[in-house]
N, C-alpha and C positions, 0 to 999 in steps of 0.2 A: 413895601416891606413892613413887617410887624415889629414893634418894640413892646416887649412883655415885661410888666412890672408885677412882681409877686409880693404881696403884703396884705395882712389881714386887718390893718388899721388905717394906714395912710392912703390918701388919694393919689393916684398916679399923676405924674406931670402931663401936661398937654401932649397929645399925640401918642400916648402909651395906652395899651389895653391892660386891664387888671385881672389877675387871678388871685383869689383870696386864700387858697390853700394848696396843698400838695396835689390833690386829685385834679383840680381845675388847671393847675400849671402843666401837669403831665399830659392831660388831654389836649391842651393847646399845642404843646411841644410836639406831640405825635401828629396831630391833624395838620399843623402848619410847618412841618419839617422842610427846611430849605427856604422858607419865607420869613423866618424870624431873624431880624437884623441885630437886635439888641435884647439882652436879658439882664434884668436887675432883680436881685433877690434880697429879701429880708430873712433873717434867721428864725426868729421866734414867731411861728405861725400858730395861732391859737393860744399864745401866752406861755410864759416861762413855767416849767414844771408840769406841763401837760404831756400827754402821750401822743400828741399830734406830730406828724412828720414835719420837719422843718426845712428851711432853705438849703441847708447842706445836704439833706436827703435828696432834694431836687438836683443839686449840683452833682452828687454822686450818681444819680440815675443817668444824668446827661453824660457824665464821664464814661460810664459803662456802655452806653449806646454808641458813643463816638469810637471807643476802643474796639468794641466787639462787633458792631453792626454797620460801621461806616456812616453813622448819623452825621449829617452836616450841621455842625455847631453854629450858633449865632456868631456873627463877626465880633460883636462887642459884648463882653461879659463883665458884670459888675455886682457888687454887694452894697446895699445902702443901709444895712443893719446897724443899729445902735448898740448891739451886744458885741463887745470887743472880741471875745473869744469865738463866738459864732461867726463874726465877720472874717476873722483870720482864717478859720477853717474853710469857709466858703471860698475865700480868695485863693487859698492853697489849692483847692480842688479845681477852681476855674483856671488857675495858672497852668495846672497840669493839662487840662483840656486844650488851652491855647497853645502850649508848647507842642503837644502831640499833633494838633491841627496844622501848625506851621511846618513841621517835619513832613507831614503827609502831602502838603501842597508844593513842597520843593522837589 
């Protein structure tokens, strides 16, 4: 099972694979659907104030896939962002995915 760490600056913990931006993360999420055990997101990909898509954009993409296409979400969803507002936004989106997935599994 894959543990996916999305961050443009930090080195992932041992045993995690790294995606540095939105496109890399989405490509892995598509290719490895059902094989991703854990996902940890940073918010500011490409730096604060850039037009780069961020970690919450990834979380929102995942939410849409889970809700509309039956995508199998990773079992463990996290945010390791140091941006407090970005982290809260990601966590809210990930919690929505988690609650939806729990209902679907019951």
